[in-house]
Every structure is written in C-alpha cells, then in structure tokens.
C-alpha positions as CSV (number, residue, x, y, z in Angstrom):
1,M,-3.9,-20.2,0.2
2,P,-2.0,-22.2,2.8
3,E,-3.7,-23.6,5.9
4,A,-2.9,-21.8,9.2
5,E,-2.0,-24.9,11.1
6,A,0.4,-26.1,8.4
7,V,2.1,-22.9,8.4
8,R,2.4,-22.5,12.0
9,S,3.9,-26.0,12.4
10,M,6.3,-25.4,9.4
11,F,7.8,-22.2,11.1
12,G,7.8,-23.8,14.5
13,G,10.1,-26.6,13.1
14,I,12.6,-24.1,11.5
15,A,12.7,-21.4,14.2
16,K,15.9,-22.0,15.6
17,R,17.6,-21.5,12.1
18,Y,15.3,-19.3,10.7
19,D,17.6,-16.1,10.7
20,L,20.6,-18.0,9.3
21,A,18.6,-19.3,6.4
22,N,17.1,-15.9,5.8
23,H,20.6,-14.2,5.6
24,L,22.3,-16.8,3.7
25,L,19.3,-17.5,1.1
26,S,18.8,-13.8,0.4
27,G,22.6,-13.1,0.0
28,G,22.3,-10.8,2.8
29,M,19.8,-8.5,1.1
30,D,17.3,-9.0,3.9
31,Y,19.2,-6.5,5.9
32,W,18.8,-3.9,3.2
33,W,15.3,-4.6,2.7
34,R,14.6,-3.9,6.4
35,R,16.4,-0.8,6.2
36,V,14.4,0.7,3.4
37,L,11.2,-0.4,5.3
38,V,12.2,1.1,8.4
39,K,13.2,4.4,6.6
40,K,9.6,4.5,5.2
41,V,8.0,3.9,8.6
42,R,10.3,6.5,10.1
43,A,8.9,9.1,7.8
44,C,5.5,8.7,9.1
45,H,6.6,9.8,12.7
46,P,4.4,7.1,14.3
47,S,3.7,7.0,18.2
48,R,2.6,3.4,18.1
49,V,4.0,0.7,15.7
50,V,3.0,-3.1,15.6
51,D,5.0,-5.6,13.7
52,L,2.8,-8.6,12.5
53,A,4.1,-12.0,11.7
54,T,7.1,-10.7,13.5
55,G,8.7,-14.0,13.6
56,S,12.2,-13.8,15.2
57,G,11.7,-10.1,15.7
58,D,14.4,-8.6,13.2
59,V,11.9,-5.9,11.9
60,A,10.7,-5.1,15.3
61,F,14.4,-4.6,16.6
62,A,15.2,-2.5,13.5
63,L,12.1,-0.3,14.1
64,K,12.9,0.1,17.7
65,Q,16.6,1.0,17.0
66,K,15.6,3.9,14.4
67,L,12.4,5.1,16.1
68,G,13.6,5.3,19.7
69,N,12.0,5.4,23.0
70,S,9.4,8.0,21.8
71,T,7.7,5.3,19.8
72,E,6.0,2.0,21.2
73,V,7.1,-1.0,19.2
74,Q,5.1,-4.5,19.6
75,G,5.9,-7.7,17.6
76,L,3.0,-10.2,17.2
77,D,3.1,-13.8,15.7
78,F,0.9,-16.8,15.9
79,C,3.9,-19.1,16.1
80,Q,5.2,-19.6,19.7
81,P,8.6,-21.0,18.9
82,M,9.4,-17.9,16.6
83,L,8.4,-15.7,19.5
84,D,10.7,-17.6,21.8
85,Q,13.6,-16.7,19.4
86,A,12.4,-13.1,19.3
87,E,12.3,-13.0,23.2
88,R,15.8,-14.7,23.5
89,K,17.3,-12.2,21.1
90,R,15.8,-9.3,23.1
91,T,17.1,-10.5,26.2
92,E,20.5,-11.0,24.9
93,R,20.8,-7.4,23.8
94,S,22.4,-4.6,25.8
95,P,20.7,-2.5,26.6
96,V,17.4,-4.8,26.4
97,P,15.1,-3.0,23.9
98,D,11.6,-2.1,25.3
99,I,9.6,-4.2,22.8
100,Y,6.6,-6.4,23.5
101,F,6.3,-9.8,21.7
102,G,3.2,-11.6,22.1
103,I,0.8,-14.1,20.4
104,G,-1.3,-12.7,17.7
105,D,-3.1,-14.0,14.7
106,I,-3.5,-11.5,11.8
107,L,-7.0,-12.8,11.1
108,N,-8.1,-12.1,14.6
109,L,-5.8,-9.4,16.2
110,P,-5.9,-8.8,20.0
111,L,-5.9,-5.0,19.3
112,R,-8.5,-2.3,19.7
113,A,-10.0,-0.8,16.7
114,D,-8.3,2.5,15.5
115,S,-5.5,2.2,17.9
116,I,-2.3,1.8,15.7
117,D,-0.5,4.4,13.8
118,V,1.7,2.1,11.7
119,I,1.5,-1.6,10.9
120,T,4.5,-3.5,9.2
121,V,4.2,-7.1,7.8
122,A,7.4,-8.6,6.4
123,F,7.2,-11.8,4.5
124,G,3.8,-12.7,6.3
125,V,0.9,-11.8,4.0
126,R,1.9,-14.5,1.7
127,N,1.2,-17.0,4.4
128,L,-2.3,-15.9,5.3
129,E,-4.9,-18.7,5.0
130,K,-7.6,-15.9,4.2
131,R,-5.7,-12.9,2.8
132,D,-8.9,-10.7,2.3
133,Q,-9.8,-11.2,6.1
134,G,-6.4,-10.4,7.1
135,L,-6.2,-7.1,5.2
136,K,-9.5,-6.1,6.5
137,E,-8.5,-7.0,10.2
138,I,-5.4,-4.9,9.8
139,K,-7.4,-1.9,8.6
140,R,-9.8,-2.3,11.5
141,V,-6.9,-1.7,14.0
142,L,-5.1,0.9,12.3
143,R,-6.5,4.6,13.1
144,P,-7.9,6.6,10.3
145,G,-4.9,7.9,8.3
146,G,-2.7,5.2,9.6
147,T,-0.4,3.5,7.3
148,L,0.3,-0.3,6.4
149,F,3.6,-1.4,5.0
150,I,3.8,-4.9,3.5
151,L,7.6,-6.1,2.7
152,E,6.8,-9.2,0.6
153,F,8.2,-11.3,-2.2
154,S,6.8,-10.3,-5.6
155,Q,7.1,-11.2,-9.3
156,P,10.5,-10.1,-10.5
157,Y,11.2,-8.2,-13.8
158,R,10.1,-10.4,-16.7
159,W,13.6,-10.9,-18.0
160,F,14.9,-12.2,-14.7
161,R,12.0,-14.7,-13.9
162,P,13.5,-18.0,-15.6
163,I,16.7,-17.5,-13.6
164,Y,14.9,-16.7,-10.4
165,Y,12.4,-19.4,-10.7
166,T,14.9,-22.0,-11.5
167,Y,16.7,-20.9,-8.1
168,L,13.6,-21.1,-6.2
169,K,12.7,-24.7,-7.5
170,Y,16.2,-26.5,-7.5
171,L,18.8,-24.4,-5.5
172,L,16.6,-22.7,-2.6
173,P,15.2,-26.2,-1.1
174,T,18.6,-27.8,-1.3
175,I,20.4,-25.1,0.4
176,A,17.9,-24.5,2.8
177,G,17.4,-28.0,3.7
178,W,21.1,-28.3,4.6
179,I,20.9,-25.4,6.9
180,T,17.5,-25.9,8.6
181,R,17.3,-29.8,8.2
182,N,13.9,-29.1,6.9
183,P,13.7,-28.9,2.9
184,E,10.1,-29.2,2.7
185,A,9.6,-25.8,4.4
186,Y,11.4,-24.2,1.7
187,D,9.8,-26.2,-1.1
188,Y,6.7,-24.4,0.3
189,L,8.5,-21.1,0.2
190,G,9.3,-21.5,-3.5
191,C,5.8,-22.4,-4.5
192,S,4.2,-19.6,-2.3
193,I,6.4,-16.8,-4.0
194,E,5.5,-18.2,-7.5
195,G,1.9,-18.2,-6.6
196,F,1.7,-14.8,-4.9
197,P,0.1,-12.1,-6.9
198,A,2.1,-9.5,-8.8
199,R,2.3,-6.0,-7.4
200,K,-0.7,-4.7,-9.3
201,H,-2.8,-7.5,-8.0
202,L,-1.9,-6.9,-4.3
203,I,-2.7,-3.1,-4.9
204,D,-6.3,-4.2,-6.1
205,E,-6.7,-6.3,-3.0
206,L,-5.6,-3.5,-0.6
207,D,-8.3,-1.3,-2.5
208,E,-10.9,-3.9,-1.9
209,A,-10.1,-4.0,1.7
210,G,-10.7,-0.3,1.9
211,F,-7.3,1.2,1.8
212,H,-6.4,4.3,-0.1
213,D,-3.2,6.3,-1.4
214,L,-1.7,2.7,-2.7
215,R,1.9,2.4,-3.6
216,A,4.2,-0.2,-4.5
217,F,8.1,0.1,-4.4
218,P,9.8,-2.9,-6.2
219,L,13.5,-3.8,-4.8
220,T,16.1,-6.0,-6.2
221,L,14.9,-6.6,-9.6
222,G,11.4,-6.8,-8.4
223,I,12.1,-10.0,-6.2
224,V,10.5,-8.2,-3.2
225,A,8.4,-5.1,-3.0
226,I,7.2,-2.8,-0.3
227,H,3.5,-2.0,-0.5
228,Q,2.3,1.3,1.2
229,A,-1.4,1.8,2.0
230,V,-3.3,4.2,4.2
231,A,-6.5,3.3,6.2
C-alpha cells in the first residue's frame, strides 16, 4: 500500500490542475459518477455528512447543492494544497456554500465517535497506507445505522480489461503528464488501480471492519463502483 507522505506530496504537486485532469481523463464521466453517488446519499436523508479525501471539494459541493441547508456538509483531506483549491472554489461561488473544509486524515479522524450520519469517500480509499485501519476509523465516527459510500476505481468487466489496462499503462500517464506536468503521479494512478481489490474483496474488507448490509454497484463497464456499507 502507498506511503502517506508520498501520496500527500504527489497530490500537493498536481492540486492546481487536478480538476482539469480528472475531467479530461475520465471523458467527463466523473460528473455522472458523482451524481449517482449523491443520489444514493440523498436517499438516506442525512443531517450530517462528511466527505473524506475531499480533494478539491467536488463531491462536497455536489452534496451541498442537492441536500440543501438542512444538511451539514464537511470536507476533510490530509493534503493542504488540495484543500486550498476547495476553499478557493467555495469562495468563488455565488452564493458561497456553507461547507467547512479542513485537515483530516482518514487513519485518525478529528471527529467524535458515533457522530456522523453519512460518510463519502471518492477515489481516496485506494490511497490509504493502512486500509483496514481507515475503514475501522470510519466506522468509529459513523453513528450506529449510519452509511458509508465509497466511490472508487474497480476491476472492469473481464472482456474490457485488456483495453483498459493498456490505456492505464500507456495513454493515461502521457495525457496526464501533459496536463499536470507530473506524469509520475499518473503512473502511480494506473498502478494503484490495477492493484486495487475487486468489488468482492473490498466487500470482504468492509465486513471485517464491522460493517453490514454490504452492496456494490458497478458503473461504466465496472471501471468504477460505489460500495455501500452500514455501520
């Protein structure tokens, strides 16, 4: 699993062009993936939602837009340059959304036990240095019956894998390097996606962390999946 400091440094180095790279490299599918995630969160009718590994805040903004002022939304990340981008985007919006962005490491969250209704993690679980510890920490802060939603890259349908893995290995680092001027970061992205467990294995890890009512929803030929788990 990746070392935390290396991940922090890598994301800090691409923070200013992170959004552009995401949109281009996903062919705009990241917008749709977030909409599906937010729709599932909305069905839970939460009072308090925390988006972990919030990055530049796109999931937090989408949550606040759909959930409204009746729901408190926070975004936490352990990379300050990414949070700087999220806060810049927040202050540039009109009206300025009531979202708190702050430092928070998934392995040691600055949150009380049993205090959160819903937690979302979009493309962040893959980067945890100790995934088992992170999942248990998330369960600690969720109230009993609270829900975790993980939007993450997954293993695509078998017939599509040769095409997809070729894209990850050769095209993605080249295109991303041109956009972000940091091709090494996207070499890591491709390797981390290939090495990330399939949906069933992540379900097993969630079960071991103490979650129940476990479900996985593959999207876009299985390239990504939303995992839903109840504390």
